[in-house]
Every structure is written in C-alpha cells, then in structure tokens.
Residue frames relative to the residue before (quaternion, step in Angstrom):
aa qw qx qy qz dx dy dz
M 1.0000 0.0000 0.0000 0.0000 0.00 0.00 0.00
S 0.4882 -0.6732 0.4806 0.2785 3.60 -1.05 -0.63
I 0.4123 -0.6401 0.5734 0.3024 3.52 -1.40 0.14
K 0.1102 -0.7653 0.6306 0.0675 3.55 -0.95 0.90
H 0.3088 -0.7897 0.5172 0.1161 3.52 -1.01 0.90
F 0.0242 0.7886 -0.6097 0.0763 3.55 -0.97 1.01
F 0.3054 -0.6545 0.6257 0.2947 3.51 -1.42 -0.15
L 0.3416 -0.7286 0.5577 0.2035 3.56 -1.00 0.85
D 0.7839 0.2131 -0.0768 0.5781 3.55 1.13 -0.78
G 0.1896 -0.8009 0.5586 0.1024 3.55 -1.27 0.27
N 0.3275 -0.6681 0.6270 0.2309 3.54 -1.27 0.59
T 0.0673 0.8647 -0.4821 0.1241 3.56 0.06 1.30
S 0.6701 -0.4664 0.3876 0.4280 3.55 -1.35 -0.01
K 0.6605 0.4650 -0.2944 0.5107 3.58 1.30 -0.26
G 0.6323 -0.4892 0.3351 0.4986 3.56 1.29 0.10
Y 0.7268 -0.3526 0.3135 0.4992 3.52 -1.23 -0.53
V 0.0316 -0.8038 0.5933 -0.0298 3.59 -0.69 1.10
T 0.1002 -0.7941 0.5982 0.0387 3.55 -0.89 0.96
L 0.2412 -0.7550 0.5935 0.1399 3.56 -1.15 0.72
V 0.2388 0.8178 -0.4967 0.1656 3.58 1.22 0.48
K 0.5394 0.6313 -0.3987 0.3894 3.60 1.13 -0.56
N 0.6686 0.5194 -0.3051 0.4361 3.56 0.99 -0.83
I 0.5925 0.5309 -0.3637 0.4845 3.58 1.19 -0.48
V 0.6627 0.5118 -0.3015 0.4560 3.57 0.89 -0.96
K 0.6708 0.5205 -0.2953 0.4381 3.59 0.99 -0.85
T 0.8038 0.3477 -0.1475 0.4596 3.59 0.92 -0.88
I 0.7100 0.4197 -0.2514 0.5065 3.62 1.24 -0.27
N 0.4483 -0.7321 0.4512 0.2438 3.60 -0.83 0.99
K 0.7955 0.1949 -0.0854 0.5674 3.57 0.90 -0.94
V 0.0123 0.8006 -0.5963 0.0573 3.56 -0.43 1.24
Y 0.1051 -0.7696 0.6290 0.0326 3.54 -0.75 1.12
T 0.1705 -0.7696 0.5994 0.1395 3.58 -1.11 0.56
L 0.1742 -0.7578 0.6261 0.0578 3.48 -1.12 0.88
K 0.0299 0.8389 -0.5404 0.0576 3.57 -0.22 1.23
G 0.3745 0.7097 -0.5414 0.2509 3.51 -1.31 0.28
S 0.6115 -0.6155 0.3930 0.3045 3.51 -1.32 0.35
L 0.6225 0.5765 -0.3207 0.4212 3.57 1.27 -0.31
G 0.1866 -0.8362 0.5078 0.0905 3.57 0.23 1.28
N 0.6595 0.5129 -0.3181 0.4481 3.59 0.92 -0.85
E 0.6735 0.4924 -0.2996 0.4627 3.57 0.97 -0.83
K 0.6135 0.5266 -0.3502 0.4729 3.58 1.04 -0.71
N 0.6206 0.5552 -0.3308 0.4440 3.55 1.01 -0.84
K 0.6644 0.5021 -0.2990 0.4658 3.60 0.94 -0.90
I 0.6534 0.5140 -0.3152 0.4577 3.57 0.99 -0.82
F 0.6150 0.5383 -0.3468 0.4601 3.59 0.97 -0.82
K 0.6990 0.4758 -0.2750 0.4576 3.58 0.89 -0.94
R 0.6230 0.5222 -0.3483 0.4667 3.61 1.08 -0.62
I 0.6446 0.4994 -0.3192 0.4829 3.57 0.97 -0.81
S 0.6234 0.5384 -0.3270 0.4633 3.57 0.99 -0.85
G 0.6559 0.5296 -0.3133 0.4371 3.58 0.89 -0.91
N 0.6198 0.5503 -0.3386 0.4453 3.57 1.05 -0.74
F 0.7202 0.4292 -0.2487 0.4850 3.57 0.91 -0.93
E 0.5620 0.5799 -0.3876 0.4446 3.59 1.18 -0.48
Q 0.6302 0.5421 -0.3289 0.4481 3.59 1.05 -0.73
Q 0.6621 0.4729 -0.2944 0.5013 3.57 1.27 -0.39
D 0.4613 -0.7126 0.4137 0.3289 3.57 1.35 0.24
L 0.4115 0.6978 -0.4715 0.3484 3.55 1.01 0.89
E 0.4890 -0.6348 0.5061 0.3190 3.56 -1.17 0.57
I 0.1292 -0.7940 0.5933 0.0305 3.56 -0.96 0.97
Y 0.2307 -0.7239 0.6287 0.1657 3.55 -1.12 0.72
W 0.1701 -0.7448 0.6366 0.1053 3.55 -0.91 0.97
L 0.1866 -0.7849 0.5861 0.0742 3.55 -0.75 1.12
H 0.2158 -0.8295 0.5071 0.0906 3.56 -0.25 1.28
N 0.4766 -0.6542 0.5164 0.2795 3.53 -1.28 0.55
P 0.4030 -0.7512 0.4614 0.2458 3.64 -0.58 1.05
S 0.6600 0.4897 -0.3170 0.4733 3.60 1.21 -0.36
D 0.7533 -0.0083 -0.0574 0.6552 3.56 1.40 0.08
E 0.2511 -0.8375 0.4649 0.1391 3.56 0.07 1.29
N 0.5944 0.5592 -0.3700 0.4439 3.60 1.25 -0.17
M 0.6517 0.4533 -0.2984 0.5299 3.57 1.33 -0.08
L 0.3586 -0.7371 0.5362 0.2015 3.55 -1.18 0.62
D 0.3091 -0.7148 0.5978 0.1903 3.53 -1.24 0.66
G 0.7910 -0.1931 0.1216 0.5676 3.55 1.27 -0.07
I 0.2493 -0.7263 0.6093 0.1978 3.52 -1.38 -0.05
V 0.1669 -0.7544 0.6256 0.1078 3.56 -1.26 0.49
I 0.1247 -0.7456 0.6496 0.0811 3.56 -1.07 0.83
P 0.2794 -0.8283 0.4537 0.1729 3.61 0.18 1.27
D 0.6950 0.4978 -0.2942 0.4273 3.59 0.83 -0.94
K 0.6917 0.4266 -0.2679 0.5174 3.58 1.23 -0.41
G 0.3732 -0.7352 0.4810 0.2980 3.57 1.24 -0.28
I 0.5173 0.6313 -0.4018 0.4153 3.56 1.15 0.74
A 0.0133 0.7580 -0.6522 -0.0035 3.55 -1.14 0.76
V 0.1109 -0.7456 0.6526 0.0770 3.54 -1.13 0.74
I 0.0388 -0.8460 0.5271 -0.0707 3.56 -0.36 1.30
D 0.5365 -0.5875 0.5001 0.3420 3.54 -1.15 0.67
G 0.2537 -0.8134 0.5115 0.1111 3.55 -0.59 1.15
S 0.2230 0.7928 -0.5367 0.1833 3.57 1.06 0.66
A 0.6120 -0.5714 0.4006 0.3721 3.55 -1.20 0.53
R 0.5641 0.6537 -0.3818 0.3297 3.57 1.15 -0.59
N 0.7456 0.3743 -0.2432 0.4948 3.61 0.87 -0.80
G 0.4156 -0.7729 0.4137 0.2423 3.58 1.30 -0.09
I 0.3344 0.7867 -0.4837 0.1879 3.60 1.19 0.18
E 0.7018 0.4536 -0.2874 0.4681 3.60 0.90 -0.81
A 0.6447 0.5312 -0.3270 0.4418 3.58 1.00 -0.77
K 0.7737 0.3760 -0.1856 0.4750 3.56 0.94 -0.91
Y 0.8337 0.2338 -0.0584 0.4968 3.57 0.94 -0.88
S 0.1923 0.8345 -0.5008 0.1254 3.59 1.17 0.56
N 0.6418 0.5486 -0.3257 0.4255 3.61 1.07 -0.67
F 0.7318 0.4043 -0.2263 0.4997 3.56 1.23 -0.35
I 0.5271 0.6093 -0.4142 0.4235 3.56 1.28 0.33
E 0.4696 -0.7027 0.4716 0.2516 3.55 -0.79 1.09
R 0.7703 -0.1971 0.1588 0.5853 3.57 0.90 -0.96
I 0.2643 -0.7504 0.5882 0.1452 3.56 -1.12 0.75
F 0.1188 -0.7753 0.6182 0.0510 3.57 -0.85 1.02
D 0.1396 -0.8088 0.5700 0.0383 3.57 -0.83 1.01
L 0.2838 -0.7883 0.5274 0.1409 3.58 -0.40 1.25
D 0.5665 0.6137 -0.3887 0.3891 3.59 1.17 -0.42
E 0.5030 0.6391 -0.4251 0.3973 3.60 1.26 -0.16
A 0.6808 0.4673 -0.2797 0.4898 3.58 1.26 -0.38
L 0.5525 0.6124 -0.3972 0.4025 3.60 1.25 0.18
D 0.4277 -0.6634 0.5542 0.2643 3.54 -1.16 0.72
K 0.3268 -0.7923 0.4853 0.1731 3.56 -0.24 1.30
T 0.5867 0.5730 -0.3755 0.4318 3.60 1.10 -0.60
Q 0.6494 0.5165 -0.3046 0.4676 3.54 1.00 -0.86
L 0.6533 0.5155 -0.3137 0.4572 3.57 1.01 -0.78
V 0.6218 0.5481 -0.3434 0.4416 3.59 1.02 -0.81
I 0.6101 0.5614 -0.3478 0.4378 3.57 1.03 -0.78
N 0.7640 0.3420 -0.1642 0.5219 3.57 1.06 -0.82
K 0.2574 0.8278 -0.4789 0.1383 3.58 1.28 0.24
N 0.6922 0.4869 -0.3015 0.4391 3.58 0.74 -0.97
S 0.6501 0.5105 -0.3127 0.4679 3.58 0.99 -0.82
I 0.6416 0.5283 -0.3217 0.4536 3.57 0.98 -0.86
I 0.6763 0.4897 -0.2972 0.4631 3.58 0.84 -0.97
Q 0.6481 0.5240 -0.3172 0.4526 3.56 0.96 -0.86
M 0.6722 0.4929 -0.2951 0.4671 3.57 0.93 -0.89
Q 0.6302 0.5312 -0.3349 0.4567 3.59 0.98 -0.79
E 0.6654 0.4943 -0.3001 0.4721 3.57 0.96 -0.87
E 0.6483 0.5224 -0.3188 0.4529 3.57 1.00 -0.81
I 0.6286 0.5304 -0.3286 0.4642 3.58 1.00 -0.81
E 0.6606 0.5094 -0.3010 0.4621 3.56 0.94 -0.93
Q 0.6657 0.5067 -0.3004 0.4580 3.59 0.92 -0.90
L 0.6565 0.5069 -0.3126 0.4631 3.58 0.97 -0.82
H 0.6419 0.5053 -0.3265 0.4755 3.58 1.01 -0.74
E 0.6521 0.5069 -0.3230 0.4620 3.58 0.92 -0.86
G 0.6261 0.5313 -0.3304 0.4653 3.57 1.07 -0.71
A 0.6397 0.5185 -0.3188 0.4694 3.57 1.02 -0.82
Y 0.6554 0.5145 -0.3172 0.4528 3.58 0.94 -0.88
A 0.6234 0.5333 -0.3377 0.4614 3.58 1.06 -0.72
K 0.6445 0.5076 -0.3137 0.4781 3.58 1.03 -0.78
F 0.6635 0.4936 -0.3095 0.4694 3.59 0.95 -0.80
A 0.6167 0.5331 -0.3406 0.4685 3.58 1.10 -0.68
K 0.6416 0.5030 -0.3157 0.4855 3.57 1.03 -0.79
G 0.6269 0.5344 -0.3297 0.4612 3.57 1.03 -0.77
K 0.6491 0.5090 -0.3143 0.4699 3.57 1.00 -0.81
E 0.6154 0.5400 -0.3472 0.4574 3.61 1.01 -0.74
I 0.6571 0.4967 -0.3032 0.4791 3.57 0.96 -0.85
H 0.6256 0.5384 -0.3235 0.4628 3.56 1.02 -0.83
E 0.6601 0.5158 -0.3052 0.4528 3.58 0.98 -0.85
Q 0.5982 0.5439 -0.3619 0.4641 3.61 1.11 -0.59
K 0.6448 0.5075 -0.2999 0.4865 3.54 1.05 -0.84
E 0.6408 0.5481 -0.3056 0.4423 3.53 1.02 -0.89
E 0.6393 0.5427 -0.3238 0.4381 3.58 0.97 -0.86
L 0.6413 0.5164 -0.3239 0.4659 3.58 1.01 -0.77
Y 0.6847 0.4803 -0.2918 0.4641 3.58 0.88 -0.88
I 0.6135 0.5620 -0.3542 0.4270 3.59 1.03 -0.76
S 0.6057 0.5740 -0.3516 0.4243 3.58 1.10 -0.66
A 0.7107 0.4179 -0.2471 0.5091 3.58 1.25 -0.40
M 0.5029 0.6948 -0.3899 0.3351 3.57 1.31 0.04
D 0.2147 -0.7287 0.6364 0.1339 3.56 -1.09 0.84
F 0.2547 -0.8268 0.4843 0.1306 3.56 -0.09 1.29
D 0.5741 0.5694 -0.3838 0.4460 3.60 1.14 -0.50
K 0.6524 0.4990 -0.3082 0.4799 3.57 0.99 -0.82
A 0.6334 0.5311 -0.3268 0.4581 3.57 1.02 -0.80
N 0.6456 0.5138 -0.3194 0.4660 3.58 0.99 -0.80
K 0.6422 0.5189 -0.3202 0.4645 3.58 1.05 -0.74
V 0.6106 0.5373 -0.3462 0.4676 3.58 1.06 -0.73
T 0.6679 0.5002 -0.2930 0.4668 3.57 0.94 -0.92
A 0.6589 0.5175 -0.3059 0.4522 3.58 0.93 -0.91
K 0.6508 0.5133 -0.3112 0.4650 3.57 0.99 -0.83
L 0.6530 0.5088 -0.3061 0.4701 3.55 0.96 -0.86
A 0.6501 0.5145 -0.3104 0.4651 3.58 0.95 -0.87
A 0.6412 0.5231 -0.3206 0.4609 3.57 0.99 -0.82
N 0.6512 0.5146 -0.3140 0.4610 3.58 0.98 -0.81
L 0.7226 0.4687 -0.2489 0.4430 3.54 0.96 -0.89
F 0.8418 0.2787 -0.0822 0.4550 3.56 0.80 -1.02
H 0.4111 0.7569 -0.4579 0.2200 3.63 1.19 -0.07
D 0.8074 0.2049 -0.1232 0.5394 3.62 1.03 -0.61
V 0.3471 0.7519 -0.4922 0.2682 3.58 1.19 0.51
I 0.0139 -0.7621 0.6472 -0.0146 3.54 -0.91 1.02
V 0.0790 -0.8130 0.5769 0.0036 3.55 -0.56 1.17
A 0.3855 -0.7171 0.5312 0.2345 3.54 -0.82 1.02
K 0.7391 -0.3124 0.2353 0.5484 3.58 0.32 -1.23
E 0.1667 0.7923 -0.5683 0.1470 3.58 0.73 0.96
N 0.4101 -0.7057 0.5245 0.2425 3.53 -0.94 0.94
P 0.3391 -0.7796 0.4862 0.2020 3.63 -0.51 1.10
I 0.0167 0.8233 -0.5631 0.0690 3.56 0.52 1.24
V 0.1778 -0.7446 0.6315 0.1234 3.55 -1.11 0.73
E 0.0853 -0.7979 0.5966 0.0107 3.57 -0.54 1.19
Q 0.0974 -0.8012 0.5885 0.0470 3.57 -1.11 0.67
L 0.1518 0.7251 -0.6648 0.0959 3.52 -1.09 0.92
F 0.4702 -0.6284 0.5191 0.3385 3.57 -1.27 0.14
F 0.2912 -0.7329 0.5768 0.2131 3.59 -1.02 0.74
G 0.7970 0.1449 -0.0654 0.5827 3.58 1.22 -0.36
A 0.0891 -0.7940 0.6002 0.0376 3.52 -1.31 0.26
A 0.4748 -0.5832 0.5631 0.3425 3.50 -1.38 0.28
T 0.0149 -0.8165 0.5744 -0.0556 3.57 -0.58 1.18
P 0.6790 -0.4553 0.3477 0.4592 3.62 -1.21 0.02
N 0.6903 0.4298 -0.2732 0.5139 3.60 1.24 -0.31
G 0.6564 -0.4853 0.3135 0.4851 3.57 1.24 0.32
A 0.7431 -0.3716 0.2880 0.4762 3.55 -1.26 -0.34
V 0.0387 -0.7868 0.6155 -0.0231 3.56 -0.81 1.08
N 0.0130 0.8081 -0.5889 0.0019 3.60 -0.93 0.80
Y 0.2730 -0.7559 0.5797 0.1344 3.52 -1.29 0.58
I 0.1558 0.8331 -0.5172 0.1190 3.58 1.09 0.67
D 0.6792 0.4992 -0.3073 0.4417 3.59 0.81 -0.94
S 0.6349 0.5199 -0.3259 0.4695 3.59 1.05 -0.73
I 0.7011 0.4877 -0.2756 0.4412 3.57 0.80 -1.04
T 0.7620 0.3557 -0.1891 0.5070 3.60 1.02 -0.80
S 0.2960 0.8105 -0.4723 0.1803 3.60 1.26 0.25
D 0.7684 0.3158 -0.1807 0.5265 3.61 1.06 -0.67
I 0.4832 0.6586 -0.4386 0.3748 3.61 1.25 0.29
K 0.3929 -0.7631 0.4688 0.2085 3.58 -0.72 1.08
K 0.8067 0.1823 -0.0714 0.5576 3.59 0.96 -0.83
R 0.0171 -0.7939 0.6076 -0.0182 3.57 -0.71 1.12
Y 0.1723 -0.7398 0.6433 0.0952 3.55 -0.82 1.07
I 0.1419 -0.7997 0.5822 0.0387 3.56 -0.57 1.21
I 0.1768 -0.8120 0.5513 0.0744 3.56 -0.40 1.25
K 0.1309 -0.7722 0.6202 0.0429 3.53 -0.77 1.13
G 0.3359 0.7454 -0.5357 0.2110 3.56 -1.22 0.23
R 0.5523 -0.6102 0.4563 0.3382 3.52 -1.28 0.32
S 0.6974 -0.4014 0.3572 0.4742 3.56 -1.32 -0.01
G 0.8186 0.2547 -0.1784 0.4829 3.57 -0.97 0.82
S 0.5258 0.6569 -0.4087 0.3535 3.60 1.23 0.15
G 0.6224 -0.6186 0.3193 0.3577 3.58 1.23 0.30
K 0.2997 0.7853 -0.5017 0.2044 3.61 1.17 0.33
S 0.6936 0.4698 -0.2709 0.4742 3.56 0.86 -1.00
T 0.6282 0.5473 -0.3296 0.4441 3.58 1.05 -0.78
V 0.6137 0.5371 -0.3403 0.4681 3.58 1.01 -0.80
M 0.6779 0.5003 -0.2988 0.4482 3.58 0.86 -0.95
R 0.6531 0.5160 -0.3235 0.4500 3.58 0.93 -0.86
K 0.6660 0.4986 -0.3089 0.4609 3.59 0.96 -0.82
I 0.6626 0.4917 -0.3121 0.4709 3.58 0.96 -0.83
A 0.6206 0.5368 -0.3361 0.4623 3.59 1.05 -0.77
K 0.6626 0.5003 -0.3021 0.4684 3.57 1.00 -0.83
Y 0.5941 0.5454 -0.3547 0.4732 3.59 1.06 -0.74
A 0.6684 0.5160 -0.3005 0.4435 3.56 0.86 -1.00
E 0.6535 0.5059 -0.3086 0.4710 3.57 0.94 -0.89
N 0.6648 0.5328 -0.3030 0.4271 3.57 0.94 -0.88
V 0.7164 0.3799 -0.2587 0.5250 3.59 1.12 -0.53
G 0.6296 -0.6128 0.3035 0.3688 3.57 1.28 0.31
L 0.5046 0.6558 -0.4260 0.3659 3.58 1.17 0.43
A 0.4768 -0.6373 0.5235 0.3040 3.55 -1.13 0.69
V 0.1118 -0.7947 0.5960 0.0269 3.56 -1.07 0.80
Q 0.2015 -0.7327 0.6350 0.1392 3.54 -1.10 0.76
Q 0.1182 -0.8048 0.5809 0.0313 3.57 -0.74 1.09
F 0.1356 -0.7917 0.5943 0.0390 3.54 -1.02 0.88
P 0.2686 -0.7903 0.5313 0.1446 3.60 -0.26 1.27
C 0.6047 -0.5487 0.4457 0.3668 3.52 -1.31 0.40
G 0.4795 -0.7004 0.4552 0.2689 3.58 -0.91 0.91
L 0.6703 0.4493 -0.2985 0.5096 3.60 1.23 -0.35
D 0.7859 0.1117 -0.0276 0.6075 3.55 0.97 -0.95
P 0.2310 -0.8322 0.4882 0.1252 3.61 0.01 1.27
N 0.5760 0.5687 -0.3883 0.4405 3.60 1.27 -0.05
S 0.6700 0.4487 -0.2823 0.5196 3.55 1.32 -0.15
L 0.3640 -0.7251 0.5402 0.2234 3.60 -1.14 0.60
D 0.1697 -0.7939 0.5768 0.0905 3.56 -1.03 0.82
M 0.8007 -0.0134 -0.0197 0.5986 3.60 1.24 -0.19
I 0.0401 -0.7458 0.6605 0.0776 3.51 -1.28 0.55
I 0.1412 -0.7541 0.6342 0.0955 3.53 -1.24 0.56
I 0.1467 -0.7393 0.6510 0.0897 3.55 -1.04 0.86
P 0.3066 -0.8276 0.4328 0.1839 3.59 0.13 1.30
S 0.6896 0.4992 -0.3068 0.4257 3.60 0.84 -0.90
L 0.6891 0.4149 -0.2772 0.5255 3.60 1.23 -0.37
S 0.3016 -0.7634 0.4953 0.2844 3.57 1.34 -0.26
V 0.4554 0.6623 -0.4376 0.4031 3.52 0.96 1.06
A 0.0496 -0.7612 0.6455 0.0369 3.53 -1.10 0.80
I 0.1299 -0.7410 0.6516 0.0977 3.55 -1.15 0.70
I 0.0640 -0.8474 0.5225 -0.0689 3.54 -0.47 1.29
D 0.3692 -0.6475 0.6141 0.2594 3.52 -1.13 0.75
G 0.1422 -0.8517 0.5033 0.0339 3.56 -0.34 1.26
T 0.5168 0.6479 -0.4076 0.3833 3.57 1.21 0.49
A 0.7110 -0.4564 0.3253 0.4247 3.57 -1.31 0.36
P 0.5612 -0.1322 -0.8131 -0.0806 1.55 -2.14 1.30
H 0.6597 0.4440 -0.3240 0.5126 3.60 1.24 0.23
V 0.0529 -0.8325 0.5514 -0.0149 3.56 0.46 1.25
I 0.0025 0.7746 -0.6312 0.0386 3.55 -0.80 1.10
D 0.0929 -0.7831 0.6144 0.0250 3.56 -0.83 1.04
P 0.6109 -0.5699 0.3883 0.3889 3.59 -1.14 0.49
T 0.0455 0.8118 -0.5770 0.0773 3.57 -0.66 1.16
R 0.7104 0.4057 -0.2354 0.5247 3.58 1.30 -0.18
P 0.6597 -0.5315 0.3535 0.3965 3.60 -1.17 0.50
G 0.7411 0.4247 -0.2380 0.4624 3.61 1.01 -0.74
D 0.4892 0.6813 -0.4284 0.3362 3.61 1.25 0.05
E 0.0028 0.7871 -0.6163 0.0262 3.55 -1.04 0.86
V 0.2927 -0.7722 0.5449 0.1450 3.57 -0.84 1.02
I 0.0905 -0.7359 0.6687 0.0558 3.53 -1.12 0.87
D 0.1225 -0.8232 0.5534 0.0339 3.58 -0.36 1.23
M 0.2732 -0.8048 0.5099 0.1333 3.56 -0.21 1.31
F 0.5923 0.5673 -0.3683 0.4379 3.59 1.13 -0.57
E 0.6986 0.4562 -0.2657 0.4829 3.57 0.91 -0.90
L 0.7369 0.4594 -0.2316 0.4384 3.57 0.94 -0.92
C 0.8452 0.2489 -0.0539 0.4698 3.57 0.96 -0.85
M 0.7298 0.4281 -0.2379 0.4770 3.62 1.21 -0.07
D 0.4580 -0.6082 0.5677 0.3132 3.50 -1.29 0.51
Q 0.3058 -0.8213 0.4561 0.1547 3.57 -0.21 1.31
S 0.5198 0.6373 -0.4191 0.3846 3.57 1.23 -0.18
I 0.4553 0.6964 -0.4406 0.3370 3.58 1.28 -0.24
E 0.6619 0.5263 -0.3148 0.4312 3.59 1.04 -0.75
T 0.6304 0.4964 -0.3322 0.4958 3.57 1.13 -0.55
K 0.6450 0.5547 -0.3077 0.4260 3.54 0.99 -0.90
Y 0.8123 0.1972 -0.0741 0.5439 3.58 0.93 -0.93
D 0.1191 0.8589 -0.4920 0.0782 3.55 1.18 0.60
Q 0.7315 0.4233 -0.2503 0.4723 3.61 0.67 -1.05
R 0.6221 0.5463 -0.3367 0.4485 3.57 1.04 -0.77
F 0.6484 0.5096 -0.3141 0.4703 3.58 0.96 -0.86
E 0.6494 0.5199 -0.3151 0.4568 3.58 0.97 -0.84
D 0.6551 0.5123 -0.3089 0.4616 3.59 0.94 -0.88
L 0.6646 0.4965 -0.3003 0.4707 3.57 0.95 -0.87
H 0.6269 0.5428 -0.3323 0.4494 3.58 1.01 -0.81
V 0.6667 0.4994 -0.2954 0.4678 3.58 0.90 -0.94
A 0.6638 0.5059 -0.3011 0.4612 3.59 0.93 -0.90
Y 0.6376 0.5306 -0.3151 0.4611 3.57 1.02 -0.85
K 0.6681 0.5076 -0.2998 0.4540 3.57 0.84 -0.97
Q 0.6408 0.5350 -0.3238 0.4452 3.58 1.02 -0.78
E 0.6619 0.4970 -0.3091 0.4684 3.60 0.94 -0.85
M 0.6680 0.4965 -0.3016 0.4652 3.57 0.94 -0.86
K 0.6281 0.5355 -0.3276 0.4599 3.57 1.04 -0.78
E 0.6684 0.4914 -0.2974 0.4726 3.57 0.96 -0.87
G 0.6256 0.5313 -0.3324 0.4646 3.60 1.03 -0.75
T 0.6460 0.5186 -0.3077 0.4680 3.56 1.00 -0.86
R 0.6282 0.5382 -0.3327 0.4528 3.59 1.00 -0.81
L 0.6571 0.5069 -0.3082 0.4650 3.58 0.97 -0.81
L 0.6263 0.5140 -0.3342 0.4815 3.60 1.07 -0.67
Q 0.6157 0.5396 -0.3381 0.4642 3.57 1.07 -0.70
E 0.6569 0.5017 -0.3083 0.4709 3.58 0.95 -0.86
A 0.6387 0.5244 -0.3255 0.4595 3.59 0.99 -0.83
K 0.6353 0.5308 -0.3224 0.4591 3.58 1.01 -0.80
Q 0.6491 0.5195 -0.3185 0.4553 3.59 0.96 -0.82
V 0.6527 0.4918 -0.3131 0.4838 3.58 0.98 -0.83
R 0.6349 0.5402 -0.3258 0.4460 3.58 0.99 -0.86
E 0.6437 0.5222 -0.3220 0.4574 3.59 1.01 -0.77
S 0.6375 0.5071 -0.3216 0.4827 3.61 1.07 -0.71
L 0.6391 0.5153 -0.3148 0.4764 3.58 1.04 -0.78
E 0.6214 0.5541 -0.3293 0.4454 3.56 1.00 -0.85
Q 0.6348 0.5491 -0.3282 0.4332 3.58 1.02 -0.80
I 0.6187 0.5374 -0.3381 0.4627 3.57 1.05 -0.75
Y 0.6696 0.4867 -0.2975 0.4756 3.57 0.91 -0.92
Q 0.6343 0.5555 -0.3287 0.4256 3.56 0.96 -0.87
E 0.6815 0.4955 -0.2824 0.4585 3.57 1.01 -0.83
A 0.6775 0.4813 -0.2864 0.4768 3.58 1.27 -0.29
V 0.4645 0.7042 -0.4328 0.3178 3.60 1.25 0.11
D 0.2721 -0.6913 0.6441 0.1823 3.54 -1.11 0.83
S 0.3556 -0.8017 0.4372 0.1990 3.57 -0.14 1.31
T 0.6303 0.5395 -0.3467 0.4375 3.62 1.03 -0.71
I 0.6787 0.4691 -0.2849 0.4880 3.58 0.86 -0.97
F 0.6503 0.5433 -0.3198 0.4239 3.55 0.98 -0.88
T 0.6493 0.5150 -0.3149 0.4627 3.59 0.96 -0.87
E 0.6408 0.5154 -0.3204 0.4702 3.58 0.99 -0.85
K 0.6460 0.5312 -0.3148 0.4487 3.56 1.01 -0.85
I 0.6498 0.5191 -0.3164 0.4563 3.58 0.92 -0.89
N 0.6648 0.5054 -0.3057 0.4573 3.59 0.88 -0.94
E 0.6346 0.5265 -0.3230 0.4644 3.58 1.04 -0.79
I 0.6593 0.5237 -0.3075 0.4433 3.58 0.89 -0.93
I 0.7121 0.4628 -0.2672 0.4553 3.56 0.75 -1.08
A 0.6377 0.5291 -0.3249 0.4559 3.60 0.99 -0.78
D 0.6691 0.5121 -0.2982 0.4485 3.57 0.93 -0.91
I 0.7401 0.4410 -0.2458 0.4442 3.57 0.76 -1.04
T 0.7600 0.3904 -0.2112 0.4747 3.59 0.96 -0.78
A 0.3958 0.7382 -0.4683 0.2812 3.59 1.28 0.03
C-alpha cells in the first residue's frame, strides 16, 4: 500500500486548531505517546509505521505544523489503530481519556534531577515558544482580515445564480446514477496543508494519489469555491456516502478540499497558496471567476487589489518568521531534555511501546 501525508493540527488565523476529535470518533484503538522528547516520539511513530508497512497496509502520517518534518502521530485505517502525540496542546487526554486504549509516557525515562537544574531555562523557553506562536497567530489573523477585504470586493462582482448552476451541474454529474446499499455517511476531517516555519506546505498530491477524478476549482477570493464544496459534501451525505473534508489551514471555517472515496472523486481549491493545475488524465478545471464573476472588477479595483495583496503577503511572511523563531527555541529546549535521558530505561520503554501496539 502507501503512506499518505496529512496535518492533524494547524497554525491558523483562529490560533492553534486541532482536529484530533475526528481521530477519536473514527478510530477504535487510540494510543497516546506523550513526553517532552519530540525527536524520539517522531522516531517511534516511524518505527511503528514501518511495522505496518511490512503488512502492506495504508498508513496516514500526521505531520506537525510547527515542524513538518516531525510527526504528531500515525493512523492505520484498516486496523482501526491510531498512535497520537499526547501533548497537552491537542487536548486528547484531557477531553477523550475514556476512549484511549493506553497512554505511554516517555518522560518516565528522564532524570528529574537533571531537569530541576535547568528548571528556569525550561520554563523560560516554554513561555517564549508560546509567545512566539501567539504572535504568529495574530499575524495570520491580520492576514485573514486583509483577505476578507479583498473578498468583499470580489463578492460585489459575483453572480450567485450562475454559481448555483455550476454546483447543480457538478452534483448532477457526480450523483445521477449513485446507488448506495448501506454506506455509513461518515464525515472525516483532517488538514491537507498548514502554515509552517517553512511557509505554506500541502500534501494534496499525496492524499489524492489514488483518486481517479479531480475537480480543480479556480477563482478569486469570494468566488464561492468553499461553498461549492460544502454543498457537494452535503449532497454526498444525503445519499449516504462517506466524505472526507479538509478545512483551510488559514481559516478552518472554510473548506479547501473534499474527497468522496467511494466515487474516487476529489474537489480541490487549486488557488494560492496551494496552486494545483491539471496534471492527470482525470483532472478537470472549474473556473469560478470565468463562469460566475464580472471580470471587469479587476480593472475597476486594480490598485486596491495590489495593495491588499502586498499587505497580506507581509503579514503572512511575518507570521512565518515567528514560527521559525519558535522552532529554533523548541530545538534548544529539546536538547535539554535529550541530555536528561536515562538510555537504559528509555530503550526498555521504546520496546514496550512498539511490542504493545504492533502485537
């Protein structure tokens, strides 16, 4: 099978947002792996993944939005197993402790005496990381406000009757001959992309690698891309089909992609910061700007759009810089924890974890 890549959490204009609830709702066996050693947790996630890969099973890698090279967990859908970072940030243990199969704590392998020596530095670094993240979220919120100003201008040029016809035509193409026996209309949610210290990162190509038909929706802000997806997702649910929904990494109240697995169909927002162009035989572009908008709007507000674009890019750039600084501090904090590890206890702990989960 294959590994597919996702984000479980997001650095968004609404702050830190986690979709861990959706893992708890849809997976039978949820294990949590908590502790201060992010690098070591990452290695354990990958070792567990490797075990199930040998069984030719599909694996979901859930990346950390504050460092996309690190994992927040893995999911093995066919086994109904998830192993999730049990940090306090996503709240999985606080909210869903009754539904966790087992909690593993790597901090049991830390020399507490060594940590006490570095207590003040640890607390200071933790506070600095939190402050830098909050600063980034404020910048992203400002970026979203600027985006909404741009959106309001474009909405003034929108023909909503035409947009409804586009949606109706798409729905007719997708559902005209759908016959569902008893499929459970599950709605799953994960992020396909996130704001990271390296800028906007997305895994659209990975997630849609086995999808036969991709509708790529183009268009300007306010052209109804997210609305089309919500309506199509609702149509699918109403006829009993499972739907995977992917919220926007900047504005989690907006949708940027849906997948209807049983139809092997994806509908994707193909505009920046995740530009997707048709590259596969089954790809089809739906351009909402061409189909549903008075295009003279861009001439009318040419300079205003340019000013807003520049202002938006500046806020996002500054937010990204703050995430980079937070990552650097986190790496220094990680080093302190690493130096406090009792290697004998730690090795025993790792073997126990992997044996339990992969048994």
